[in-house]
N, C-alpha and C positions, 0 to 999 in steps of 0.2 A: 508493499500498498504505500504511494508518496506519500510526504511529508507538507503540507502545507506550508510557506509564510506567515508567519504572524500577519500579517495587514488585508492575506486570504484568508485565512481560519479566521478572522475577526469579520469582514464583508457573510460571509457568509451567514454565521449567530445573528448579526445584523439585519440582515435579510432575511432572514427565520423571524426571529423574533420582535420585524415592526409591523406594528399595531396595525389591523385589516390587511394583512396578509396570511391566507391561510394557506395549507398545503397546497393548490390546486395552481395558487395566483403565484405560487414561491416555485412552484416547477414552469411556469407558461413566461415565468419576469426572465427565468435562467435559457431558456429554451431560443426564444422573439430576441437574448439583448447577447446572448452569449455565455457570460459570468453574473456573481451579484455584483462586483465593484458595477460596471452598464447598468446594471440596474438598480442598482443604488445610488447611480447621479443622475438616472432619468424618470426615478417618485417623484420627482418637483412636483414635474409638467405633469406627469398621469394623476395626482392626488389635486390642483391647479383645474385640470379638465375635466375629475369628477367631482368639483366642490366642495363648499363648506360639512357638507352634509356627511362626509366621509374623508374623514379627517388621512395622512400616510402619518403617520410613526416613527420616526428610526429610534434607535438606542445610541448612541454616543460609543464610543471606545471604550469610556472610561462604564458607561452603566451596563455595556455585557461586562468585565470584570470586578465590577462589582458582587455584582449579582453573581458572578463564579465563588465567589468568597460566601457571600451570606450562604449560600447552598451546600454549605460543608467543606467545599472542597479547598487542597491549601494548591499553593504555586510554592515549587521550590526551582528555585535558578542558580546556576552558577555564572551566569554571569548574565544578567538583568540591563540591556540594552532594546532599548527600542519600545515595539509592541510591548517585549516579554517584562523591562523593566515598568509598566504601565502595570501591568500585571500584576506583577511584586509588587511594587508600591500597592496597590489596590488591597494585594493579599497580607498586608500589614495595615489594614488600618483595624485599631480597635474592637470592631463586633464581629474580625474574619478572621484574629490573629491567631498561626494559632495553638497558641500554650494556651487559647482560653478552652477549656472546658465548653465541650460540643456534645449537646443529645441525641439521638438520633431517628433521621426522619421521621416525624407520621407519615404511617403507611396509611 
């Protein structure tokens, strides 16, 4: 399985987590625009045409990184640069610190 660069991995997650973009729309956007970065670049125009009743809110990279920590995942990095550095910084916030005891997720 190929390893995606951090920015591309973030684009996949951001597109998948975009408000009002479900699984069918996600697949259609990828097919039409060739990848998540191009689809994300086009979303403002799509939202403008859809009108105010169907806003498209795309999470930022910081939102994604914070969500990973809040979900109980720990970012371990020996070389925290670029996007990896942002994930590393988000994982060190007090609410997501690995040294903080965490209960297992409720089913």
